[in-house]
N, C-alpha and C positions, 0 to 999 in steps of 0.2 A: 881858566879851567882847562885842563888836557883831557882829551878824550882818545882812547886807544881802541881800534878794531882789531879783535882777536882772529888769528888763523884758527880754523874749525879742526878740532882734533878727535872728534867722536867718530867712531867706526860704526856702520860704514860712513864714508866721507860725505859730508854735507857741503854743496857748492854755494849756498846763498850767502849774502852779507846784509848786515843792518843797514849800512849806507853805501850807495854807490860812489864811484869816483866824482861824478859831477856834483852829486849831492854833498859830499865832502868839501867840495871847492866852495859851493854856494854857503854852506855853514860857516866856513872861515870868513868869507867876504862879508856876510851879514852880521857876523858876530865877532869882531876883532879881538875880543878878549878870550876867545876859544881856540884851542890849537887841536888839530886832529893828526893822529899818527896811525899807521897800518903796519900790521906784521905780515911779512912776506908769506906767501902762499903758492903752492904749486897746482892746486886743485879748486881754488876759487873761480867763480863764474866770470869775474872781472880780473884781468891780468894785473900783475905788479906794474907793468908799465902803463896801463891805463890810469892807475892812480897817480904814477909819477907825472904823467902828461898834464894832469889836473893840478899839479903842484903840491900834491900830498906826499909827505916825507915817509919813507918806509923805515921801520924801526923794530928790530927783534925784541929789544929789551923795553917792556913797557912800565918799569917800575916807577917811573916818575909821572904816570897818568893817574888822574884822579877817579875817572870813570872808565871802564872797560865793557865794550859793546861786543856781544856774540849772539850766535843763534842757538846752537845746541848745547847740551851739558858739556862740561869742562872735567878733565881728569883731575881728581882732588890735588894730586901732587903738583899740578901746574898753577894752582891757585896762588895769587899774590896777596899776602896779608894785608889787611886794613883797607882794602880797595872797595869801591863801589861796582858791582856786577849787574849788568843786565843781560839775562839769558833766558831761554826756555830751560828751566831746571828739572822739570818733570819730577817734583817732589811733593807737591800739595795733595796728592791723592796717595802719599805713602808708597810710591813706586819702590819696590825692593832693590832694584838695580842702582837707585840713586841715593840710597841711605848714606853711603860713604861720602857723597859729595856734601849733603847737607851737614853731616858730622863735621867735615873739614871747613865748611864755612864758619861754623861756630868756633872751632879750635883757632881759626886764623882771623877771627873778629872781623870778617867780611860783612859789608853791607850787600845783601842779596835781593835784588828786585827782579821778579819773574815778569817777563812780557805779558804772559797769561792772566796776571793778577792786576794789570793797570786797567782800571775801569773808572767810568763816570759816577755821577752821583746816584744813579739808577742801577749801578753795578753792571752796566753794559761794557763789554771790553772795547778798549780804545784802539788796540793795535794787534794785527794777526796776520797769518798767511792764509786764513781759511778760505778766502774767496777762490784763491788759486787751487788750494786743495780741491775744491769743489769743481772748478773748470777741468782740472786734469782727470779727476774721477769720473766725471760724465764722458769725457773723451775716451777714457778706457772702456766704458761701457758701450759706446758706440762701435769702438775697434773690436771689442769682443764678439759683437753681433756679426761682424764681417767675418771673423775667424771661425765662428762656429756654424755660421750658414754658408760660408764659402761665396757670399754675395759680392764681397769686395774685400781689399785690403789697403790699410792705411799705415803710415809710420807711427811709430809710438812717439809721444811728444817729446821724450828725451832725446830723439834723434833729429829734432827740429832746432834751430838756432834761437827761435823765439816764437811768440804765439801768432805773430803774423805768417810764419813759414807753416805752422800747424794749420792755420785756416786754409792755407791753399790745399791741404790734404781734403778738404770738404768736397771738393769737385769729384773725388772718387767715391764718395758715399752714395750708395744706392740701397736705401733701407727698405726691407720687406714689411708687410703689414704686421706690426706687433704693437704691444703696449708696455709702457715703462712707468713704473711707480717710483717716485722721489720723496723720500722722507726728510722733513725739516723744513724750516722756514728762516733760518739763521744765515750767517755769512757764507758758510759752506755750501748750503743748499741753494742759496741765491746765485752763487757762482756756477753750480751745476746747471740750474734753470737758464741762466744766461747762454751757456754753451747750447742746450737743447733748443732755445729759441733762435740762436744764431744759425742752427741747422734748419730752421724752418718747421720744427715739429710741433704740431697742434697741441694745445693745452686744453684738458677738459676737466670737468668737475669730478670728485672722487664717486659720486653716486653714478654718473653716466659711464665712467671708467669700469665700474663693477658690473654694471647691467646692461652695457651694449657693447656691440662689436663694431668695429670702424674699417672702412676701406683704404685707411692710411695709418701710417705710424702716429701714435699720440702718447702723451704723457699727462700724469696728474702729480701734483704737488701736496703733501699731507703735512698738517700740523699736528702737534701732540693731542688736540682736541678731535682730530680726526681718527686718531688710533688708538685712543684710550677713554674708558668710561668709568664711572665709579657707581655701584649700586645704590639707588635711592636718590641720585642727582639727576634731575631732569635736564640740565645743562652743564656743559664742560666748565669747571671752574679753575682757571689757570693758577691762581694763587693756592688753592687747595692741592692742585696736582703737584706743584713744585714743593710744597711743604710736606706732604706725605704720599709721594707717588706709590708707595707699597700697598695703598688701599685701592689701586685702580687695576683694572683688567685690560687686556690687550683686545682691541676691536679689529685687528689687522687681517684675519684669517680670509675675509672675502677677496682682499687683494691678492692672496696667495693663489686663488683659484682664477684670477682674472689678468694677472700681470705676467708677462714674459720676461721682463727685466726689472730688477730692483736696483736703484742707487740709493744707498744709506748714508744721509748726511746729517742725521740728528744725534744731539747730545744724549748719552746714555750713562747711567751708572747702576750698580748691582741692586738698587732698591726698586728699580722700575722693572715691569714684568717685560719678558722678551716678547718680539713680534710674533714668533711662532716657534714651535718645538721641533726637536728631530722626529718625533713621532709623526707630527703633521707633515714633515716633509717626505715621509714614506707613502703617504696616501696618493692615490691614483690621480686625483684631481688637483694636486699641488703642481702649478704650472710654472712657476719661476724657475728658468734655466740658467740666467746670468745674473750675478750679484757683484755689483761694483761697491765694495764696503768701505767707503771714505772714512767712516768714523773708526774702524779697525779696532774694535774691542774683541779680545781673543778669548774663545770658549775655554773654561766652562762659564767664564764671567763675560758674557756677550750677549748683544741684543739678537745677532744673528748666529745661530748654533753651527752653521757651516763654516764659520771663520774659525779654523783650528790653529791657525799660525799666521804670522804676517808674511806676505810675499815681498819681493824686493824689485827695484826698477830693472835689474838685469834678467829677472824671472819673474814676471808679474802676475802670472796666473796659474791656479792649480784647480783640479776637479775635486769635488766631493760626491761621494757615492752615499746616497740616502740610506739605502738597506743596511749597509755594513758601517756607516759613518766614518769611513776611511778616505784619506787623500789619495787620489788617483791622478793620472795625467789629465791636464786640461783638455777640454773638447772630446773626450771619449764618450762612447754610447752610453746614454743614461746619465751622464754627470751633471751636476749643477756646478758652474764655472764661476770661480771666485777671483776677484781682484781684491787684495788687502795690503796695498803699499802704505806704510805708515809715515812716509815722508814725501807725499805726492808733490808739493810745490817745488821740490828739487828736481822735477823733471823740466821745469821752465824757471831756472834760478834767476835769470836776468829780470824777466817781467815781475816775478814775485818779489824779488829784492828792491826793484824800483818803486812798487807799490808801498812796500813795507818802510822804505826810507822816506817816502813823501809823507806817510802817516806820522813817522818819528818827527820829522821836521815841523810839522804843523801841530800836532798834538801833545808830544812828549817833551821835546826841546823847551818849550815855554815853561813846563812845569820844573825844569832843572833850573831855571832862573828864579823861581819863586822861592823865598825862605819859608820853610815850613810846609811845603805843598802838601795838601791833603791826599791828592792822587798817589804821590810817591809813597806817603806813609802807608796807606792802604795796601799798596804793593809789595812793601818791604817785608819779606819773610823772616829776615834775621839782620841783626846790626849789633856791633861791639861785643860779640860773642854771647848774645841772647835772641831768642825767638822774639819776634814782634808780637804783640797782643793778639792780632786777629789769626795768629798761626800757633798759639800756644798748645793746640791739639796734637802738634807734631813733635812734642818733646820726646816721648818714649821710642818714636821711629828715629829721630835724630841721633838719640843716644845709643841705637842699636838693640834696644830692649824688645 
């Protein structure tokens, strides 16, 4: 079996890789029947020479590879017919920008497996960059506190070689007394909590957070059950919530009046009520002044109404003026300051890629060796010019209707 690692062509450039040079070498050593090739790249976080040093052959033309591994979406014209692609295609929510990609996949009879759809028997994702999105997103929240208050200044993570260098910045952090609310309990939010814990920030319950003040910086971490309720239900029912979230109401507003900083790391879709509204943001007792929106859903279809646009690594923050609902300069008087970078793990691409590749080696590679793997079948969006059964709902979208 021949595996090819693609050069990332999506704009803005993504520096991550699905397999690091050393992982490629280990894969070949442990699996003599596998060959690995890498397209040359000028912007990849691992240089061509690092791959060559590990004995990996660089090859521009991957036509003879069976499986092609990438990170982000691929330009439709670059797709090689009748190959198997593993990428984040960003098509399963019918994202308009990627309709031509899925249409081309069908036309070229490509087998498309989306990293996001690789799940276990309980539909829990097997592989993701989410933990690093959480780590980088929480770091941005801390950095924004320093910029907004003037209490300290730390490098952006993208300016650091790796996470070890970023951690050395912690020595400069002098956090004032404030309160941070973190939403979610999944992989992203666990990454954010990991960073807050590394900084020694005390974790408190949601109740204590809302109804007490503290002599130190604290944070609380909220699950869906902490933030949503359904009339007539005495207890939160997770299965019912996931089946019909539109029947639930937000219980988040007490945190708007008690938190200074919000880190948003929870999954959200349009059926789920928003945490708070633009009208509530105008109220005098709305206290949140910094929002690190890792989830980065864009208004008007967003859980956080001040996330009006994505930001980017080169210009990570903008201000939101609640009274006018307009974007203004970050850290202006009266602004709610927003971070909404949609490719956060790209700030620490080497660390994120190493974690991702380790998961691929341990959990995905074994599935490639299994004839008729159920895991790969469930994750296959299209094959041989047809949508796979779990994804038939994409038909009109794929056809451009």
